[in-house]
C-alpha positions in Angstrom: -0.1 0.4 0.0 2.8 2.3 0.6 4.5 1.4 -2.5 2.1 1.9 -4.6 1.0 5.6 -2.5 4.5 6.6 -3.2 4.2 5.7 -6.8 1.0 7.5 -7.1 2.6 10.6 -5.4 6.3 10.5 -7.9 4.1 10.6 -10.5 1.7 13.5 -9.7 5.4 15.3 -9.3 5.6 14.5 -12.6 2.7 15.6 -14.0 2.6 18.6 -11.8 5.8 19.8 -12.8 5.2 18.8 -16.3 2.3 20.8 -16.6 4.1 23.8 -15.0 6.9 23.7 -17.7 3.8 23.7 -20.2 2.5 26.8 -18.7 5.8 28.4 -18.6 6.7 28.0 -21.9 3.1 28.8 -23.8 3.6 32.3 -21.3 7.6 32.8 -22.3 8.5 35.8 -24.9 11.6 36.5 -26.0 13.0 40.5 -26.3 13.9 41.7 -30.0 14.7 45.3 -31.8 12.1 46.6 -33.5 13.5 48.9 -36.6 11.0 51.0 -38.7 12.3 52.3 -42.4 10.6 55.8 -41.6 11.7 57.2 -45.1 8.8 58.2 -46.7 6.1 55.7 -44.6 3.0 56.7 -42.5 3.7 54.8 -39.7 7.2 55.4 -38.7 9.4 56.5 -35.0 9.9 59.1 -33.6 14.0 59.0 -35.0 15.5 57.9 -31.8 17.1 54.4 -33.6 15.2 50.7 -32.4 12.7 50.3 -29.9 14.1 47.5 -28.0 13.1 46.0 -24.6 12.9 48.0 -21.4 16.2 47.0 -19.4 18.8 49.9 -18.9 16.2 53.3 -18.7 15.4 52.2 -22.7 10.8 52.5 -21.8 9.7 50.8 -24.3 8.2 47.5 -24.9 9.5 45.1 -27.4 8.8 41.4 -27.7 8.1 38.4 -29.3 5.8 35.9 -27.6 5.8 32.1 -27.8 3.1 31.7 -29.8 4.6 34.2 -32.6 3.0 37.7 -32.0 5.3 40.8 -31.7 4.4 43.5 -29.1 6.0 46.8 -29.1 5.0 49.6 -26.8 6.7 53.1 -26.6 6.3 53.9 -22.9 6.2 51.3 -19.9 5.3 52.0 -16.6 8.3 51.5 -14.9 10.0 54.3 -16.5 9.0 58.2 -17.4 8.0 58.4 -21.1 10.8 59.0 -23.6 10.3 57.8 -26.6 6.9 58.0 -29.3 5.8 57.2 -32.9 4.8 59.4 -35.4 1.6 58.5 -37.4 0.9 60.5 -40.5 -2.9 60.3 -41.8 -2.9 61.8 -44.9 -3.1 59.0 -47.2 -7.2 59.2 -46.1 -9.1 56.6 -48.8 -12.4 59.1 -49.9 -13.5 62.8 -48.8 -12.4 64.2 -46.3 -14.0 64.4 -42.3 -16.5 66.3 -40.6 -13.9 67.9 -38.6 -10.2 67.0 -38.7 -9.2 67.2 -34.7 -10.5 64.1 -32.3 -10.1 64.4 -28.6 -8.6 61.5 -26.8 -11.6 60.7 -25.1 -9.4 59.1 -22.0 -8.0 63.2 -21.8 -9.7 65.7 -23.6 -6.5 68.3 -23.5 -5.3 66.0 -26.2 -6.6 65.2 -29.7 -5.3 63.0 -32.6 -5.0 64.9 -36.5 -6.7 62.5 -38.3 -6.1 64.6 -41.7 -2.2 64.6 -41.5 0.7 64.5 -39.3 1.5 63.4 -35.6 4.7 63.9 -34.9 4.7 62.5 -31.7 2.3 59.9 -30.7 3.4 59.1 -26.6 1.7 56.2 -26.7 1.8 53.1 -29.0 1.1 49.9 -28.9 2.0 47.8 -32.2 0.7 44.7 -32.2 1.5 42.1 -35.5 -0.5 38.8 -34.7 1.2 36.3 -36.1 5.1 37.6 -36.9 7.2 35.0 -35.6 4.6 31.7 -36.5 6.8 29.3 -38.4 4.5 28.9 -41.5 3.5 32.9 -41.8 3.6 34.8 -44.9 1.6 37.8 -43.6 0.2 38.2 -39.9 -2.8 41.0 -38.9 -1.4 44.4 -37.4 -3.3 46.6 -34.8 -2.3 49.9 -33.3 -3.5 50.9 -30.0 -3.3 54.2 -29.6 -3.0 57.1 -26.4 -2.2 60.5 -26.6 -2.2 61.0 -22.8 1.9 61.5 -22.1 1.2 59.2 -19.0 0.0 56.2 -21.3 -2.6 54.6 -19.8 -1.5 50.7 -18.3 -4.7 49.3 -17.7 -7.9 48.7 -19.6 -8.3 49.8 -23.8 -6.8 52.5 -26.0 -8.6 55.5 -26.7 -7.8 55.0 -30.6 -7.2 51.7 -33.1 -5.8 51.6 -36.6 -6.2 47.7 -37.9 -4.8 47.3 -41.4 -8.1 45.2 -43.7 -5.9 43.0 -45.5 -2.7 40.8 -43.8 1.1 42.5 -44.0 3.3 40.3 -45.9 6.2 39.2 -43.8 9.7 38.0 -45.0 11.5 35.8 -43.0 15.4 35.8 -42.7 15.8 32.9 -40.5 14.0 31.8 -37.3 15.0 35.1 -35.4 14.5 37.8 -38.1 11.6 39.2 -39.6 10.8 42.2 -42.1 6.9 43.3 -42.7 6.9 45.9 -45.2 2.8 47.7 -45.8 2.9 48.7 -49.6 1.7 52.3 -50.4 -2.0 51.2 -50.9 -1.9 49.0 -47.8 -5.0 50.2 -46.0 -6.2 50.4 -42.4 -9.1 51.5 -40.6 -9.3 54.1 -37.4 -11.7 53.6 -34.9 -12.0 55.9 -31.9 -13.3 53.9 -28.6 -16.2 56.4 -27.3 -17.6 55.6 -24.0 -21.5 55.3 -23.9 -22.3 54.8 -20.2 -21.3 51.2 -19.2 -19.9 50.4 -22.6 -17.1 51.9 -25.3 -18.2 52.1 -28.6 -15.5 51.6 -31.2 -16.5 53.6 -33.9 -14.7 54.3 -37.5 -13.2 57.6 -38.2 -11.9 56.2 -41.7 -9.9 54.5 -44.1 -6.2 55.1 -44.7 -3.4 54.1 -46.9 -0.7 53.6 -44.2 2.9 52.2 -45.4 5.7 51.2 -43.4 7.9 49.0 -43.3 9.4 47.5 -39.6 12.0 45.0 -39.0 12.4 42.6 -36.0 15.4 40.7 -34.9 15.3 38.7 -31.0 18.4 39.4 -28.7 20.4 36.1 -29.0 
């Protein structure tokens, strides 16, 4: 009886250890460097070079998750903001909007220019859903945008930009990806408007938003 109990106990330990290891691996991520092409693009960096994972005061997030998703954020909660991104909405598809200036619902003292260039957008989350998946040749891309300089570290962002089609990916090797949206790559811009206890996603228009981003995993 004692031998059976000991065997069962040992088996339980092995199963739990295996499950813990799998869960840990599933949630793991690899730090990375993201570099935008900038020249002539409507999604571009602030000119400060590569976006890297916050290690020595970088104040940005740049990681590849175990499921292949790439996540970049221009600000992190552990330090004061020092980076931003440039978003240029000159490439509107269709007629002009009723108003080119849209207040940030989370901070009405700030606003997004939806008819031209925003030279310094303080809080951008850039998410390429399957950038490092083994079989990917393209990936969905969404940007979550806030004009609040301190960022909103919980909940949804005030604006979001969703590419209508997956963006093509070139894989140099297991640690390198190049993501290129051409001149006619269309994305729809939304504002997340609070209505009572709900938040409603309201379209602000469609835009051509070319960009190129190279992502390299850290060794």
